KEVO-649757 format. One record per atom (N, C-alpha, C): residue in three letters; x, y, z; chain; atom name. Coordinates in steps of 0.05 Angstrom, whole numbers, always signed. Last residue first. Layout:
BEGIN
+-----+--------+--------+--------+---+----+
|   r |     xx |     yy |     zz | c |  a |
+-----+--------+--------+--------+---+----+
| ALA |      X |      Y |      Z | A | CA |
...
+-----+--------+--------+--------+---+----+
//
This chain:
BEGIN
+-----+--------+--------+--------+---+----+
|   r |     xx |     yy |     zz | c |  a |
+-----+--------+--------+--------+---+----+
| LYS |    -17 |    +96 |   -222 | A |  N |
| LYS |     +2 |    +78 |   -237 | A | CA |
| LYS |    +33 |    +89 |   -233 | A |  C |
| LEU |    -56 |   +127 |   -198 | A |  N |
| LEU |    -44 |   +106 |   -180 | A | CA |
| LEU |    -20 |    +91 |   -196 | A |  C |
| LEU |    -75 |   +163 |   -234 | A |  N |
| LEU |    -64 |   +174 |   -209 | A | CA |
| LEU |    -50 |   +153 |   -192 | A |  C |
| GLU |    -95 |   +128 |   -272 | A |  N |
| GLU |    -72 |   +148 |   -280 | A | CA |
| GLU |    -58 |   +158 |   -255 | A |  C |
| ALA |   -142 |   +107 |   -248 | A |  N |
| ALA |   -115 |    +88 |   -250 | A | CA |
| ALA |    -92 |   +109 |   -258 | A |  C |
| PRO |   -181 |   +147 |   -256 | A |  N |
| PRO |   -167 |   +143 |   -229 | A | CA |
| PRO |   -140 |   +125 |   -230 | A |  C |
| ASP |   -169 |   +185 |   -317 | A |  N |
| ASP |   -177 |   +158 |   -302 | A | CA |
| ASP |   -164 |   +157 |   -277 | A |  C |
| VAL |   -176 |   +258 |   -312 | A |  N |
| VAL |   -163 |   +232 |   -317 | A | CA |
| VAL |   -175 |   +207 |   -306 | A |  C |
| ASN |   -194 |   +304 |   -295 | A |  N |
| ASN |   -202 |   +296 |   -321 | A | CA |
| ASN |   -185 |   +271 |   -329 | A |  C |
| LEU |   -190 |   +328 |   -248 | A |  N |
| LEU |   -166 |   +329 |   -261 | A | CA |
| LEU |   -172 |   +318 |   -292 | A |  C |
| ALA |   -238 |   +310 |   -224 | A |  N |
| ALA |   -232 |   +339 |   -226 | A | CA |
| ALA |   -209 |   +345 |   -249 | A |  C |
| LYS |   -230 |   +256 |   -225 | A |  N |
| LYS |   -252 |   +268 |   -242 | A | CA |
| LYS |   -246 |   +298 |   -246 | A |  C |
| ALA |   -188 |   +250 |   -190 | A |  N |
| ALA |   -185 |   +242 |   -217 | A | CA |
| ALA |   -207 |   +255 |   -233 | A |  C |
| LEU |   -212 |   +265 |   -142 | A |  N |
| LEU |   -190 |   +281 |   -152 | A | CA |
| LEU |   -185 |   +273 |   -182 | A |  C |
| LYS |   -253 |   +224 |   -138 | A |  N |
| LYS |   -260 |   +252 |   -140 | A | CA |
| LYS |   -238 |   +273 |   -151 | A |  C |
| VAL |   -220 |   +179 |   -136 | A |  N |
| VAL |   -240 |   +181 |   -157 | A | CA |
| VAL |   -248 |   +211 |   -158 | A |  C |
| VAL |   -193 |   +186 |    -85 | A |  N |
| VAL |   -179 |   +185 |   -110 | A | CA |
| VAL |   -197 |   +190 |   -135 | A |  C |
| THR |   -237 |   +187 |    -51 | A |  N |
| THR |   -222 |   +214 |    -53 | A | CA |
| THR |   -207 |   +209 |    -80 | A |  C |
| GLU |   -254 |   +134 |    -56 | A |  N |
| GLU |   -273 |   +157 |    -63 | A | CA |
| GLU |   -257 |   +183 |    -68 | A |  C |
| ILE |   -212 |   +106 |    -37 | A |  N |
| ILE |   -218 |   +104 |    -66 | A | CA |
| ILE |   -235 |   +125 |    -74 | A |  C |
| THR |   -180 |   +148 |    +11 | A |  N |
| THR |   -198 |   +129 |     +7 | A | CA |
| THR |   -201 |   +128 |    -27 | A |  C |
| PRO |   -109 |   +152 |    +28 | A |  N |
| PRO |   -135 |   +164 |    +20 | A | CA |
| PRO |   -153 |   +141 |    +11 | A |  C |
| LYS |    -65 |   +149 |    +69 | A |  N |
| LYS |    -81 |   +127 |    +58 | A | CA |
| LYS |   -107 |   +137 |    +50 | A |  C |
| GLU |     +4 |   +169 |    +77 | A |  N |
| GLU |    -25 |   +176 |    +73 | A | CA |
| GLU |    -40 |   +153 |    +60 | A |  C |
| LYS |    +56 |   +152 |    +73 | A |  N |
| LYS |    +41 |   +147 |    +96 | A | CA |
| LYS |    +11 |   +152 |    +96 | A |  C |
| GLY |    +96 |   +157 |    +32 | A |  N |
| GLY |    +71 |   +139 |    +29 | A | CA |
| GLY |    +59 |   +132 |    +54 | A |  C |
| GLU |   +134 |   +195 |    +34 | A |  N |
| GLU |   +140 |   +169 |    +49 | A | CA |
| GLU |   +119 |   +149 |    +46 | A |  C |
| THR |   +116 |   +242 |    +11 | A |  N |
| THR |   +138 |   +228 |     -3 | A | CA |
| THR |   +143 |   +199 |    +12 | A |  C |
| ASP |    +61 |   +273 |     +8 | A |  N |
| ASP |    +68 |   +250 |    +19 | A | CA |
| ASP |    +90 |   +232 |     +8 | A |  C |
| ASN |    +43 |   +320 |    -17 | A |  N |
| ASN |    +70 |   +323 |     -2 | A | CA |
| ASN |    +78 |   +297 |    +11 | A |  C |
| LYS |     -8 |   +302 |    -34 | A |  N |
| LYS |    +11 |   +314 |    -53 | A | CA |
| LYS |    +39 |   +314 |    -42 | A |  C |
| ILE |    -35 |   +290 |    +11 | A |  N |
| ILE |    -30 |   +271 |     -6 | A | CA |
| ILE |     -7 |   +281 |    -25 | A |  C |
| ARG |    -34 |   +340 |    +38 | A |  N |
| ARG |    -23 |   +316 |    +54 | A | CA |
| ARG |    -17 |   +295 |    +32 | A |  C |
| SER |    -66 |   +371 |     +1 | A |  N |
| SER |    -38 |   +378 |     +7 | A | CA |
| SER |    -22 |   +355 |    +22 | A |  C |
| ILE |   -114 |   +347 |     +3 | A |  N |
| ILE |    -99 |   +346 |    -21 | A | CA |
| ILE |    -70 |   +353 |    -16 | A |  C |
| VAL |   -129 |   +354 |    +56 | A |  N |
| VAL |   -123 |   +327 |    +46 | A | CA |
| VAL |   -109 |   +329 |    +23 | A |  C |
| CYS |   -132 |   +409 |    +57 | A |  N |
| CYS |   -114 |   +397 |    +76 | A | CA |
| CYS |   -108 |   +369 |    +66 | A |  C |
| PRO |   -172 |   +424 |    +21 | A |  N |
| PRO |   -145 |   +429 |    +13 | A | CA |
| PRO |   -125 |   +418 |    +32 | A |  C |
| THR |   -220 |   +367 |    +12 | A |  N |
| THR |   -209 |   +391 |    +26 | A | CA |
| THR |   -181 |   +397 |    +19 | A |  C |
| VAL |   -254 |   +354 |    -45 | A |  N |
| VAL |   -234 |   +344 |    -27 | A | CA |
| VAL |   -223 |   +367 |    -13 | A |  C |
| GLY |   -284 |   +373 |    -88 | A |  N |
| GLY |   -297 |   +369 |    -62 | A | CA |
| GLY |   -281 |   +356 |    -43 | A |  C |
| SER |   -260 |   +387 |   -138 | A |  N |
| SER |   -263 |   +358 |   -129 | A | CA |
| SER |   -281 |   +353 |   -105 | A |  C |
| ALA |   -258 |   +442 |   -144 | A |  N |
| ALA |   -268 |   +424 |   -167 | A | CA |
| ALA |   -275 |   +395 |   -158 | A |  C |
| LYS |   -242 |   +459 |    -95 | A |  N |
| LYS |   -266 |   +468 |   -103 | A | CA |
| LYS |   -277 |   +450 |   -126 | A |  C |
| SER |   -189 |   +433 |    -97 | A |  N |
| SER |   -208 |   +428 |    -76 | A | CA |
| SER |   -235 |   +436 |    -85 | A |  C |
| LEU |   -165 |   +458 |   -141 | A |  N |
| LEU |   -170 |   +428 |   -142 | A | CA |
| LEU |   -190 |   +421 |   -120 | A |  C |
| GLU |   -159 |   +508 |   -118 | A |  N |
| GLU |   -176 |   +504 |   -144 | A | CA |
| GLU |   -187 |   +477 |   -146 | A |  C |
| SER |   -125 |   +501 |    -77 | A |  N |
| SER |   -154 |   +511 |    -71 | A | CA |
| SER |   -171 |   +507 |    -95 | A |  C |
| VAL |    -79 |   +482 |   -103 | A |  N |
| VAL |    -93 |   +467 |    -84 | A | CA |
| VAL |   -120 |   +475 |    -80 | A |  C |
| LYS |    -79 |   +498 |   -171 | A |  N |
| LYS |    -73 |   +506 |   -145 | A | CA |
| LYS |    -88 |   +487 |   -126 | A |  C |
| TRP |    -56 |   +471 |   -231 | A |  N |
| TRP |    -79 |   +471 |   -211 | A | CA |
| TRP |    -65 |   +481 |   -185 | A |  C |
| ILE |    -53 |   +491 |   -295 | A |  N |
| ILE |    -35 |   +486 |   -273 | A | CA |
| ILE |    -53 |   +490 |   -248 | A |  C |
| LYS |    -76 |   +477 |   -361 | A |  N |
| LYS |    -81 |   +486 |   -331 | A | CA |
| LYS |    -61 |   +475 |   -315 | A |  C |
| LYS |    -84 |   +462 |   -410 | A |  N |
| LYS |    -63 |   +481 |   -408 | A | CA |
| LYS |    -65 |   +493 |   -379 | A |  C |
| THR |   -119 |   +421 |   -430 | A |  N |
| THR |   -132 |   +444 |   -414 | A | CA |
| THR |   -110 |   +467 |   -408 | A |  C |
| ASP |    -95 |   +388 |   -465 | A |  N |
| ASP |   -124 |   +395 |   -472 | A | CA |
| ASP |   -132 |   +417 |   -455 | A |  C |
| GLU |    -43 |   +378 |   -447 | A |  N |
| GLU |    -49 |   +387 |   -475 | A | CA |
| GLU |    -77 |   +399 |   -479 | A |  C |
| ARG |    -36 |   +402 |   -381 | A |  N |
| ARG |    -41 |   +384 |   -398 | A | CA |
| ARG |    -46 |   +393 |   -428 | A |  C |
| PRO |    +19 |   +430 |   -341 | A |  N |
| PRO |     -4 |   +434 |   -360 | A | CA |
| PRO |    -10 |   +411 |   -380 | A |  C |
| THR |    +35 |   +407 |   -279 | A |  N |
| THR |    +42 |   +404 |   -306 | A | CA |
| THR |    +16 |   +409 |   -325 | A |  C |
| GLY |    +20 |   +406 |   -228 | A |  N |
| GLY |    +37 |   +424 |   -236 | A | CA |
| GLY |    +48 |   +425 |   -264 | A |  C |
| MET |    -18 |   +364 |   -220 | A |  N |
| MET |    -24 |   +391 |   -214 | A | CA |
| MET |     -6 |   +413 |   -224 | A |  C |
| MET |    +12 |   +321 |   -240 | A |  N |
| MET |    -12 |   +328 |   -255 | A | CA |
| MET |    -20 |   +358 |   -246 | A |  C |
| MET |    +53 |   +317 |   -201 | A |  N |
| MET |    +58 |   +322 |   -227 | A | CA |
| MET |    +33 |   +333 |   -245 | A |  C |
| TYR |    +23 |   +308 |   -154 | A |  N |
| TYR |    +43 |   +329 |   -156 | A | CA |
| TYR |    +48 |   +338 |   -184 | A |  C |
| LEU |     -2 |   +259 |   -170 | A |  N |
| LEU |    -19 |   +283 |   -163 | A | CA |
| LEU |     -2 |   +308 |   -165 | A |  C |
| ASN |    +44 |   +226 |   -176 | A |  N |
| ASN |    +28 |   +232 |   -199 | A | CA |
| ASN |     +8 |   +256 |   -194 | A |  C |
| ARG |    +64 |   +227 |   -123 | A |  N |
| ARG |    +79 |   +236 |   -143 | A | CA |
| ARG |    +64 |   +242 |   -167 | A |  C |
| SER |    +19 |   +204 |    -94 | A |  N |
| SER |    +33 |   +232 |    -87 | A | CA |
| SER |    +47 |   +242 |   -111 | A |  C |
| LEU |    +12 |   +156 |   -120 | A |  N |
| LEU |    -10 |   +175 |   -120 | A | CA |
| LEU |     +2 |   +203 |   -112 | A |  C |
| ARG |    +62 |   +131 |   -105 | A |  N |
| ARG |    +56 |   +135 |   -133 | A | CA |
| ARG |    +33 |   +158 |   -137 | A |  C |
| LYS |    +58 |   +128 |    -51 | A |  N |
| LYS |    +78 |   +144 |    -61 | A | CA |
| LYS |    +73 |   +149 |    -90 | A |  C |
| SER |    +12 |    +92 |    -48 | A |  N |
| SER |     +9 |   +121 |    -37 | A | CA |
| SER |    +32 |   +139 |    -46 | A |  C |
| VAL |    +34 |    +48 |    -70 | A |  N |
| VAL |    +12 |    +60 |    -83 | A | CA |
| VAL |    +11 |    +87 |    -74 | A |  C |
| ASP |    +73 |    +38 |    -30 | A |  N |
| ASP |    +83 |    +43 |    -58 | A | CA |
| ASP |    +57 |    +54 |    -73 | A |  C |
| GLN |    +42 |    +24 |    +12 | A |  N |
| GLN |    +58 |    +47 |    +14 | A | CA |
| GLN |    +66 |    +54 |    -14 | A |  C |
| MET |    +16 |    -21 |     +0 | A |  N |
| MET |     +0 |     +0 |     -1 | A | CA |
| MET |    +15 |    +28 |     +0 | A |  C |
+-----+--------+--------+--------+---+----+
//
């Protein structure tokens, strides 16, 4: 589970800070929070979790993926 958490952290960090071809958007934590319904605190903890200690629910992963317009699997691979 720790490896999955690390991958989620890395992928969320990259997806928030790298503009996508289709949107050209760089996400702020507050913007992603509003779009996903996930609190800024939870997003920050996941994004900065380099040790893989955070254990977000699948519901949280789905909400973040939906807001980022990606498949949830993209956040976990």
